[in-house]
Structure formats: structure tokens, C-alpha cells
SEBADO-913406 format. One record per residue (C-alpha): z, y negated, x. Coordinates in pm, whole numbers, plus 50000, padded with zeros to 5 digits. Example, Ala and Ser with C-alpha at 12.3 -4.5 7.8 and 13.67 -1.06 7.14 Angstrom:
! SEBADO-913406
+-------+-------+-------+
:     z :     y :     x :
+-------+-------+-------+
: 50780 : 50450 : 51230 :
: 50714 : 50106 : 51367 :
+-------+-------+-------+
This chain:
! SEBADO-913406
+-------+-------+-------+
:     z :     y :     x :
+-------+-------+-------+
: 39950 : 36660 : 79348 :
: 39570 : 36652 : 79377 :
: 39438 : 36822 : 79687 :
: 39285 : 36585 : 79944 :
: 39108 : 36668 : 80265 :
: 39171 : 36532 : 80613 :
: 38943 : 36611 : 80905 :
: 39122 : 36608 : 81240 :
: 38942 : 36656 : 81572 :
: 39087 : 36485 : 81878 :
: 39070 : 36497 : 82257 :
: 39386 : 36285 : 82289 :
: 39641 : 36497 : 82104 :
: 39926 : 36245 : 82134 :
: 40127 : 36265 : 81810 :
: 39861 : 36464 : 81627 :
: 40085 : 36762 : 81538 :
: 40343 : 36537 : 81372 :
: 40063 : 36350 : 81196 :
: 39912 : 36674 : 81065 :
: 40253 : 36789 : 80938 :
: 40302 : 36465 : 80748 :
: 39957 : 36492 : 80593 :
: 40017 : 36849 : 80477 :
: 40348 : 36739 : 80321 :
: 40153 : 36469 : 80139 :
: 39917 : 36724 : 79988 :
: 39629 : 36714 : 80234 :
: 39424 : 37015 : 80334 :
: 39347 : 36998 : 80706 :
: 39002 : 37069 : 80849 :
: 38971 : 37096 : 81225 :
: 38772 : 37223 : 81521 :
: 38821 : 37393 : 81856 :
: 39124 : 37297 : 82059 :
: 39265 : 37071 : 81789 :
: 39256 : 37351 : 81532 :
: 39426 : 37586 : 81776 :
: 39702 : 37335 : 81856 :
: 39770 : 37271 : 81487 :
: 39758 : 37639 : 81398 :
: 40003 : 37731 : 81675 :
: 40259 : 37507 : 81505 :
: 40229 : 37706 : 81183 :
: 40039 : 37432 : 80999 :
: 39770 : 37561 : 80761 :
: 39425 : 37455 : 80876 :
: 39062 : 37531 : 80790 :
: 38792 : 37549 : 81055 :
: 38482 : 37337 : 81014 :
: 38285 : 37660 : 80995 :
: 38489 : 37756 : 80685 :
: 38365 : 37437 : 80520 :
: 38003 : 37439 : 80639 :
: 37944 : 37814 : 80619 :
: 37772 : 37779 : 80955 :
: 37908 : 37875 : 81297 :
: 37948 : 37638 : 81590 :
: 37635 : 37671 : 81802 :
: 37488 : 37551 : 82133 :
: 37818 : 37581 : 82321 :
: 37991 : 37370 : 82058 :
: 37735 : 37089 : 82072 :
: 37667 : 37139 : 81702 :
: 37957 : 37196 : 81467 :
: 38025 : 36893 : 81244 :
: 37664 : 36773 : 81210 :
: 37626 : 36922 : 80864 :
: 37580 : 36790 : 80505 :
: 37902 : 36963 : 80397 :
: 38085 : 36733 : 80641 :
: 37879 : 36414 : 80628 :
: 37823 : 36438 : 80254 :
: 38200 : 36443 : 80219 :
: 38227 : 36139 : 80446 :
: 37949 : 35919 : 80310 :
: 37965 : 35973 : 79936 :
: 38072 : 35677 : 79721 :
: 38361 : 35803 : 79512 :
: 38283 : 35575 : 79217 :
: 37906 : 35632 : 79214 :
: 37809 : 35885 : 78940 :
: 37483 : 35976 : 79116 :
: 37667 : 36052 : 79438 :
: 37929 : 36257 : 79253 :
: 37664 : 36456 : 79069 :
: 37486 : 36538 : 79393 :
: 37813 : 36639 : 79553 :
: 37888 : 36873 : 79265 :
: 37536 : 37011 : 79264 :
: 37555 : 37104 : 79631 :
: 37917 : 37211 : 79635 :
: 38030 : 36934 : 79869 :
: 38395 : 36827 : 79856 :
: 38500 : 36473 : 79952 :
: 38703 : 36402 : 80265 :
: 38956 : 36123 : 80223 :
: 39090 : 36088 : 80578 :
: 38934 : 36129 : 80921 :
: 39130 : 36139 : 81246 :
: 38897 : 36163 : 81543 :
: 38893 : 36049 : 81905 :
: 38623 : 36125 : 82152 :
: 38538 : 36339 : 82452 :
: 38697 : 36183 : 82762 :
: 38380 : 36032 : 82907 :
: 38557 : 35756 : 83101 :
: 38814 : 35993 : 83250 :
: 38532 : 36228 : 83349 :
: 38321 : 35975 : 83537 :
: 38632 : 35836 : 83709 :
: 38664 : 36164 : 83901 :
: 38537 : 36121 : 84258 :
: 38357 : 36459 : 84251 :
: 38203 : 36428 : 83904 :
: 37854 : 36568 : 83865 :
: 37585 : 36426 : 83641 :
: 37598 : 36748 : 83438 :
: 37972 : 36704 : 83375 :
: 37922 : 36342 : 83273 :
: 37641 : 36428 : 83031 :
: 37840 : 36712 : 82877 :
: 38121 : 36468 : 82802 :
: 37902 : 36239 : 82594 :
: 38037 : 36296 : 82244 :
: 37784 : 36312 : 81960 :
: 37961 : 36458 : 81657 :
: 38274 : 36248 : 81706 :
: 38106 : 35905 : 81703 :
: 37887 : 36018 : 81413 :
: 38189 : 36111 : 81201 :
: 38372 : 35795 : 81299 :
: 38080 : 35568 : 81216 :
: 38015 : 35746 : 80886 :
: 38382 : 35720 : 80785 :
: 38412 : 35358 : 80898 :
: 38098 : 35266 : 80705 :
: 38254 : 35428 : 80397 :
: 38597 : 35267 : 80450 :
: 38600 : 35159 : 80086 :
: 38704 : 35516 : 80012 :
: 38800 : 35677 : 80344 :
: 39084 : 35614 : 80587 :
: 38961 : 35660 : 80943 :
: 39199 : 35673 : 81241 :
: 39086 : 35664 : 81603 :
: 39406 : 35547 : 81774 :
: 39737 : 35743 : 81767 :
: 39924 : 35412 : 81746 :
: 39803 : 35383 : 81384 :
: 39931 : 35721 : 81263 :
: 40266 : 35584 : 81148 :
: 40114 : 35299 : 80946 :
: 39884 : 35541 : 80766 :
: 40166 : 35783 : 80685 :
: 40392 : 35506 : 80558 :
: 40126 : 35366 : 80325 :
: 40033 : 35712 : 80195 :
: 40399 : 35782 : 80118 :
: 40447 : 35448 : 79946 :
: 40124 : 35416 : 79748 :
: 39953 : 35756 : 79758 :
: 39668 : 35593 : 79947 :
: 39619 : 35338 : 80221 :
: 39557 : 34972 : 80145 :
: 39199 : 34847 : 80154 :
: 39310 : 34582 : 80402 :
: 39437 : 34857 : 80632 :
: 39118 : 35058 : 80594 :
: 38910 : 34754 : 80689 :
: 39118 : 34698 : 81003 :
: 39098 : 35065 : 81097 :
: 38721 : 35068 : 81041 :
: 38680 : 34759 : 81260 :
: 38879 : 34933 : 81533 :
: 38653 : 35236 : 81502 :
: 38338 : 35031 : 81553 :
: 38494 : 34855 : 81853 :
: 38593 : 35194 : 81990 :
: 38251 : 35355 : 81951 :
: 38077 : 35041 : 82081 :
: 38296 : 35043 : 82394 :
: 38239 : 35417 : 82436 :
: 37862 : 35373 : 82413 :
: 37875 : 35072 : 82648 :
: 38029 : 35290 : 82920 :
: 37767 : 35558 : 82865 :
: 37490 : 35298 : 82868 :
: 37619 : 35158 : 83197 :
: 37644 : 35503 : 83351 :
: 37290 : 35593 : 83245 :
: 37158 : 35253 : 83357 :
: 37309 : 35305 : 83702 :
: 37171 : 35659 : 83709 :
: 36825 : 35525 : 83628 :
: 36873 : 35249 : 83890 :
: 36784 : 34977 : 83643 :
: 36888 : 34642 : 83790 :
: 36803 : 34411 : 83499 :
: 36797 : 34616 : 83178 :
: 36653 : 34457 : 82866 :
: 37000 : 34472 : 82710 :
: 37328 : 34433 : 82898 :
: 37613 : 34621 : 82735 :
: 37960 : 34552 : 82869 :
: 38305 : 34627 : 82736 :
: 38655 : 34510 : 82820 :
: 39004 : 34614 : 82712 :
: 39282 : 34374 : 82618 :
: 39532 : 34356 : 82902 :
: 39739 : 34059 : 82792 :
: 39754 : 33799 : 82517 :
: 39813 : 33470 : 82695 :
: 40037 : 33190 : 82571 :
: 39745 : 32948 : 82611 :
: 39436 : 32882 : 82820 :
: 39366 : 32613 : 83078 :
: 39554 : 32371 : 82853 :
: 39826 : 32429 : 82591 :
: 39591 : 32351 : 82300 :
: 39350 : 32633 : 82398 :
: 39400 : 32994 : 82282 :
: 39333 : 33261 : 82544 :
: 39354 : 33630 : 82630 :
: 39306 : 33843 : 82941 :
: 39077 : 34147 : 82926 :
: 39015 : 34406 : 83194 :
: 38705 : 34610 : 83267 :
: 38728 : 34990 : 83231 :
: 38642 : 35147 : 83566 :
: 38673 : 34802 : 83724 :
: 38758 : 34745 : 84088 :
: 39114 : 34833 : 84186 :
: 39100 : 34534 : 84421 :
: 39142 : 34281 : 84143 :
: 39400 : 34082 : 83955 :
: 39313 : 34283 : 83644 :
: 39445 : 34597 : 83815 :
: 39728 : 34445 : 84019 :
: 40083 : 34579 : 83992 :
: 40332 : 34305 : 83909 :
: 40665 : 34374 : 84078 :
: 40851 : 34064 : 83970 :
: 40833 : 33734 : 83785 :
: 40720 : 33597 : 83451 :
: 40385 : 33684 : 83298 :
: 40067 : 33542 : 83441 :
: 39902 : 33241 : 83283 :
: 39530 : 33171 : 83240 :
: 39529 : 32936 : 83539 :
: 39737 : 33178 : 83748 :
: 39477 : 33449 : 83693 :
: 39186 : 33228 : 83793 :
: 39364 : 33099 : 84104 :
: 39478 : 33448 : 84202 :
: 39122 : 33577 : 84172 :
: 39002 : 33299 : 84402 :
: 39275 : 33381 : 84656 :
: 39198 : 33751 : 84683 :
: 38824 : 33689 : 84709 :
: 38891 : 33470 : 85013 :
: 39150 : 33690 : 85184 :
: 38923 : 33995 : 85157 :
: 38689 : 33821 : 85404 :
: 38930 : 33897 : 85689 :
: 39013 : 34215 : 85877 :
: 39270 : 34047 : 86105 :
: 39606 : 33933 : 85958 :
: 39523 : 33647 : 85721 :
: 39697 : 33423 : 85468 :
: 39528 : 33213 : 85200 :
: 39680 : 32934 : 84991 :
: 39490 : 32833 : 84676 :
: 39523 : 32544 : 84434 :
: 39290 : 32494 : 84139 :
: 39061 : 32776 : 84262 :
: 38999 : 32610 : 84600 :
: 39164 : 32707 : 84929 :
: 39405 : 32443 : 85053 :
: 39502 : 32640 : 85361 :
: 39375 : 32951 : 85539 :
: 39525 : 33095 : 85855 :
: 39470 : 33399 : 86076 :
: 39692 : 33531 : 86352 :
: 39832 : 33826 : 86542 :
: 40090 : 33885 : 86268 :
: 40111 : 33803 : 85899 :
: 40394 : 33559 : 85973 :
: 40175 : 33377 : 86224 :
: 39887 : 33370 : 85974 :
: 40106 : 33227 : 85699 :
: 40255 : 32964 : 85929 :
: 39902 : 32840 : 85995 :
: 39802 : 32848 : 85628 :
: 40112 : 32648 : 85542 :
: 40056 : 32398 : 85824 :
: 39697 : 32346 : 85710 :
: 39816 : 32156 : 85402 :
: 40194 : 32162 : 85342 :
: 40155 : 31922 : 85049 :
: 39890 : 32100 : 84840 :
: 40047 : 32442 : 84887 :
: 40333 : 32330 : 84660 :
: 40297 : 32526 : 84334 :
: 40010 : 32729 : 84480 :
: 39900 : 33091 : 84501 :
: 39939 : 33285 : 84827 :
: 39737 : 33595 : 84919 :
: 39816 : 33793 : 85234 :
: 39629 : 34098 : 85363 :
: 39926 : 34266 : 85529 :
: 40263 : 34389 : 85401 :
: 40508 : 34102 : 85359 :
: 40798 : 34148 : 85598 :
: 41142 : 33988 : 85588 :
: 41051 : 33708 : 85829 :
: 40748 : 33603 : 85623 :
: 40942 : 33641 : 85299 :
: 41208 : 33404 : 85427 :
: 40945 : 33139 : 85493 :
: 40775 : 33200 : 85158 :
: 41105 : 33165 : 84975 :
: 41150 : 32811 : 85103 :
: 40841 : 32690 : 84915 :
: 40777 : 32655 : 84543 :
: 40499 : 32905 : 84475 :
: 40354 : 33052 : 84157 :
: 40231 : 33387 : 84291 :
: 40238 : 33592 : 84611 :
: 39977 : 33868 : 84642 :
: 39988 : 34132 : 84914 :
: 39915 : 34501 : 84968 :
: 40291 : 34565 : 84979 :
: 40635 : 34409 : 85025 :
: 40901 : 34562 : 85246 :
: 41229 : 34640 : 85072 :
: 41402 : 34359 : 85258 :
: 41121 : 34114 : 85176 :
: 41137 : 34210 : 84810 :
: 41513 : 34156 : 84797 :
: 41463 : 33808 : 84949 :
: 41191 : 33702 : 84706 :
: 41320 : 33840 : 84376 :
: 41599 : 33585 : 84395 :
: 41342 : 33340 : 84257 :
: 41319 : 33471 : 83900 :
: 40990 : 33304 : 83802 :
: 40798 : 33388 : 84119 :
: 40530 : 33646 : 84045 :
: 40492 : 33917 : 84309 :
: 40173 : 34122 : 84287 :
: 40042 : 34414 : 84490 :
: 39677 : 34515 : 84521 :
: 39533 : 34809 : 84718 :
: 39344 : 34623 : 84990 :
: 39197 : 34950 : 85118 :
: 39020 : 35035 : 84791 :
: 38647 : 35034 : 84864 :
: 38414 : 35001 : 84568 :
: 38063 : 34881 : 84503 :
: 38082 : 34504 : 84438 :
: 38072 : 34418 : 84070 :
: 37824 : 34175 : 83922 :
: 37954 : 33825 : 83872 :
: 37923 : 33712 : 83511 :
: 37944 : 33353 : 83392 :
: 37934 : 33267 : 83025 :
: 37738 : 32973 : 82890 :
: 37715 : 32858 : 82531 :
: 37512 : 33132 : 82363 :
: 37443 : 33331 : 82679 :
: 37549 : 33495 : 83001 :
: 37446 : 33448 : 83363 :
: 37466 : 33754 : 83588 :
: 37433 : 33769 : 83965 :
: 37540 : 33972 : 84266 :
: 37857 : 33861 : 84441 :
: 37805 : 33656 : 84755 :
: 37894 : 33909 : 85024 :
: 37668 : 33760 : 85291 :
: 37841 : 33728 : 85629 :
: 37755 : 33594 : 85973 :
: 37676 : 33951 : 86075 :
: 37396 : 33945 : 85815 :
: 37262 : 33606 : 85922 :
: 36973 : 33523 : 86152 :
: 37143 : 33275 : 86383 :
: 36952 : 32996 : 86553 :
: 37091 : 32714 : 86766 :
: 36852 : 32417 : 86756 :
: 37071 : 32180 : 86962 :
: 37076 : 32138 : 87336 :
: 37434 : 32259 : 87361 :
: 37554 : 32600 : 87244 :
: 37904 : 32655 : 87102 :
: 38179 : 32763 : 87338 :
: 38368 : 33084 : 87265 :
: 38655 : 32882 : 87116 :
: 38412 : 32682 : 86899 :
: 38250 : 33004 : 86778 :
: 38588 : 33123 : 86650 :
: 38637 : 32796 : 86462 :
: 38286 : 32812 : 86315 :
: 38329 : 33172 : 86208 :
: 38652 : 33093 : 86022 :
: 38499 : 32785 : 85859 :
: 38197 : 32987 : 85747 :
: 38416 : 33262 : 85599 :
: 38609 : 33006 : 85395 :
: 38340 : 32755 : 85294 :
: 38157 : 33010 : 85076 :
: 38466 : 33016 : 84852 :
: 38501 : 32638 : 84817 :
: 38348 : 32456 : 84521 :
: 38018 : 32293 : 84622 :
: 37947 : 32051 : 84773 :
: 38181 : 32201 : 85030 :
: 38290 : 32123 : 85384 :
: 38557 : 32309 : 85582 :
: 38701 : 32199 : 85918 :
: 38870 : 32471 : 86122 :
: 39035 : 32519 : 86460 :
: 39279 : 32753 : 86630 :
: 39264 : 33019 : 86358 :
: 39330 : 32787 : 86064 :
: 39162 : 32545 : 85830 :
: 39261 : 32184 : 85893 :
: 39047 : 32010 : 85635 :
: 38877 : 32112 : 85308 :
: 38640 : 31895 : 85107 :
: 38549 : 32048 : 84772 :
: 38337 : 31983 : 84466 :
: 38186 : 31648 : 84562 :
: 37861 : 31510 : 84427 :
: 37729 : 31443 : 84780 :
: 37782 : 31625 : 85105 :
: 37899 : 31334 : 85317 :
: 38167 : 31267 : 85054 :
: 38296 : 31623 : 85092 :
: 38288 : 31582 : 85470 :
: 38486 : 31259 : 85458 :
: 38760 : 31423 : 85248 :
: 38785 : 31718 : 85488 :
: 38781 : 31496 : 85798 :
: 39044 : 31257 : 85664 :
: 39268 : 31556 : 85592 :
: 39207 : 31697 : 85940 :
: 39287 : 31362 : 86106 :
: 39344 : 31383 : 86480 :
: 39324 : 31765 : 86464 :
: 38949 : 31728 : 86405 :
: 38896 : 31648 : 86772 :
: 38733 : 31957 : 86923 :
: 38721 : 32139 : 86585 :
: 38435 : 32315 : 86408 :
: 38284 : 32203 : 86078 :
: 38119 : 32436 : 85824 :
: 37893 : 32329 : 85539 :
: 37796 : 32549 : 85244 :
: 37442 : 32400 : 85233 :
: 37204 : 32206 : 85456 :
: 37236 : 31839 : 85543 :
: 36977 : 31633 : 85355 :
: 37046 : 31343 : 85594 :
: 37215 : 31294 : 85929 :
: 37510 : 31102 : 85781 :
: 37736 : 31410 : 85774 :
: 37673 : 31472 : 86144 :
: 37752 : 31106 : 86214 :
: 38081 : 31128 : 86021 :
: 38170 : 31454 : 86199 :
: 38098 : 31305 : 86542 :
: 38308 : 30998 : 86470 :
: 38601 : 31225 : 86381 :
: 38571 : 31424 : 86703 :
: 38400 : 31741 : 86572 :
: 38227 : 31927 : 86855 :
: 38051 : 32212 : 86667 :
: 37886 : 32247 : 86326 :
: 37761 : 32547 : 86131 :
: 37523 : 32499 : 85839 :
: 37229 : 32681 : 85677 :
: 36953 : 32448 : 85795 :
: 36629 : 32430 : 85602 :
: 36616 : 32061 : 85510 :
: 36288 : 31875 : 85560 :
: 36502 : 31633 : 85761 :
: 36671 : 31892 : 85983 :
: 36528 : 31721 : 86289 :
: 36727 : 31406 : 86210 :
: 37053 : 31606 : 86207 :
: 36957 : 31791 : 86524 :
: 36884 : 31465 : 86710 :
: 37210 : 31313 : 86590 :
: 37403 : 31622 : 86706 :
: 37234 : 31607 : 87047 :
: 37315 : 31237 : 87069 :
: 37686 : 31318 : 87041 :
: 37678 : 31645 : 87236 :
: 37760 : 31853 : 86926 :
: 37659 : 32219 : 86918 :
: 37497 : 32304 : 86585 :
: 37434 : 32652 : 86444 :
: 37183 : 32733 : 86170 :
: 37253 : 33047 : 85963 :
: 36947 : 33038 : 85739 :
: 37151 : 33101 : 85424 :
: 37352 : 32874 : 85194 :
: 37675 : 32949 : 85009 :
: 37670 : 32740 : 84692 :
: 37967 : 32799 : 84463 :
: 37945 : 32589 : 84151 :
+-------+-------+-------+
């Protein structure tokens, strides 16, 4: 059996000893470095050090060991090119037929809360990516493995055919380039943050497949769910699913909308979402009280919805939740009794998310055909606003509470958006209309008689006084809006005419 060479150098040593044994049995000579060489050698497997091949010691604290023509010549030579073979022979370079390499644990290093810049920099691999890229480029002749999950396939093909299939080598090479691109993307992001660059000339992002989905928004659309390495723990991508069938594309979008709303509240709060808009939001002294209000806000639309709660679900709340057809319930935790009540519904998804996980807000990314829009998340609150009250009457304490709740919710409603709130709950939501008075009419019709004495929140200013007129006719007594229209005075006069207190925040909350 002709001697072949395999170069093995891995940080993740999962399965590597068994892989090395199989390769030796198949006639391969193993070349290795550092900790990998030691691990293989300790198992009695014959192994050469890279220094044995290069004739040059590892230098600069191991920063330079494989960057050598005796390694890269063996990786990049075309096996059927006479000129390449002559040069190899002339310089005494032997070909390498298989490369098994994975990289310094850069991601795991920067995940550590006490990581230093020096530690991060030292865990930027240079030789590993260089060998991987060289081998993947030369996949016509070389088998390159970066993922332990592929060891078995490689061994089986080598046993059956004496070499791997070209089709397999192409797939493995593609995985290598994805792997090194993702690795470099994380480094690029780390260095960009370190340099405090807000809008770099190139934006490099990477995501990992979390789940292949059965379909997208509609059954005829293919879809998949990817998660961001080092992404926020407070996210659907990092939620723990305790029960129920797998999430769908629409479930994920709706769940994301629900948790973005519920995170607005420090007091016990419950949010019901349908089609990425809140259909009911409630706050209270207990999570049961909060959910009762969220349910009462719109007991029709909540059917088949997503529920997010910011407190542990107790047995009393679980009993109420169980009575309704829901797709998902999200909470920081479920009591044992609550869990036993809810798992009786086999398709109901139960998710937990660490609500106390604080992290710098991620950029919001929206794809367009051929491009990407990037912006900061809208984290602006009333505490950040410069409040002015242009009307003759100021809000009462009770009206302020209604306005505050409406303002917290309206920023999460598709624009044009109007939210009517009172007594710690939403009572009317108008979403996604082409004009503001249309959104107001939807919200006010839903609120009905409950609108009397309620507060109304608008995500943007009133271009005309018609929304104030509609609000007054429904019994609204307080309004919160950004202000800033050239016709603000018309709305102010109309509010004064009806004795409505109106608050200007100076900031809008468009959500398209």
C-alpha cells in the first residue's frame, strides 16, 4: 500500500484519536503539531511532528510552525501537473493527501466575561485557516476535513475506494470556506468593535443553522432558521423549548415581536401577539392579573396567538392559559405545577428565555433585494423624551399611566399605529394603516365604550386634527404623540376644544 500523508492539527479533539487510528490502518502517515500530536502519541499511534517535515523548529511561541513550503507545497501542488511534480521532487517536498484541521477557539475565548484583548488576539488562528484554504483550493487532489461529523464519511469512502469521491471533496471544501469565512467574520466584528467603527466599509456577519423549517410564511416557500454566534441570550434564537412541536417561520417572527414588547416592562406584564402586532397587553400586580387584562383586551384575536410573560408562570395562570388555543407561551420559567398543566396540550410550544440577561442591543438588519438596511434598535423611552404639554389641561395621574402604557406598546405596532389604553391594559390597537385617522378609527371601534376616559398613543404626529376629533368623539381624554407637524396648532386647538390633555414627546416610533 502506497504511503500517504495526513496532516492533523485540531483544537476540538472530538473523535480525532479514532480518526487517526483509522487513517494509520489505511496506510497514512500522520503529521501533527503541539497538543494534537501529544494526544495521538499518547495512544500509541505513530506520528511525525511538523518540525520533522519542515526541518525547522516551531518559533515565536508557536505562532509559526506550519507556514513553510514543505507543508504548503505538499498542500497546493497539482498531482497531475508535471511541472509541479518536478519542482516537488527538486525541493524534496512530499504531497499531503488529507488535512484535518479546526481552529483556535476564538469565539469561546471572547465569550468569556473576563477576556482581555491580548487573549482574544492570541486566539486568532493564522496557520490553521491558511492550511484549510490551501487544501480546499486544491480539493481536486486533497481531502480536507474541518468538522468531526465528517470523519466517518471520509473513512468509509477511503475503505471502499482507496480515496474519497470528488463530490465529497467539493462538499468538504465548501464547508471549509464557510467555516473560515465565519471565523474571520467573528474576528472582523471583534476588531471593528474594538476600533469603535460604527459604519465600516464592509459589514461581515455570520449565522449558524439552527433549524431547517418545513416552509416559510406560506407552504410554497422554502425556509430555514439561523442563529447569530454570540447573539443575545434574550432571543427566540437562544430560547429553551420545554414542550411542543417545532417552531414554524411565522411562529418565530411572532415570538420575536412578543418578547420585544414584553421587555419594555419591569412590572408583571403579559403580551398577546398575532401577525407580529400586539392584540392585547396587560400589566398588573401579579402575572395572573396581567394575563387576565391581556386576554380581556381582545379575547377574539388572541385565539391561535403567541403569549409572552415576564414572570414565572404559576399554576393559576397556567390554568387560564390552558383554556385558550395558543401557539406559543414564552416566559422566564414555568413552575412544576404549571408545566404539568400545560404539557397536556401536546402541540403547545413552551419556551423559556433568561429575562435578566443584559446585553448591548444588537443592530436591526432588514434585507432588501440586493442589499441590507442596518439600524439601531428603537430603545427610546419616555424617560429619554423631552416632554411638553401644549394643551390647556395636563393629564391626571391616572391618564399618565394610560399614556405611558400606550407609548410603550405603540412603538411595536406596525405604522401607521394607534394604541388606546386604560387601567393597565390595551383596549384598542390600530395597525398598519395608510393614514393615521384610519388606524385611530380601528383602535377606537375596538375599544368601544371602554374608550371613555382612556388614553390614546400615536407612533407619529398628526398631520391634521381629524384624529383628535375622532378620539374626542369616542370619549378619549388624553393623547400622547410626537408633535412636530406644521399643523400642530390645529390639533392643539381641537384638543382644547374638547378638554383633552395632549402630550408631545418630540420623537416618533415608526415601525414599518
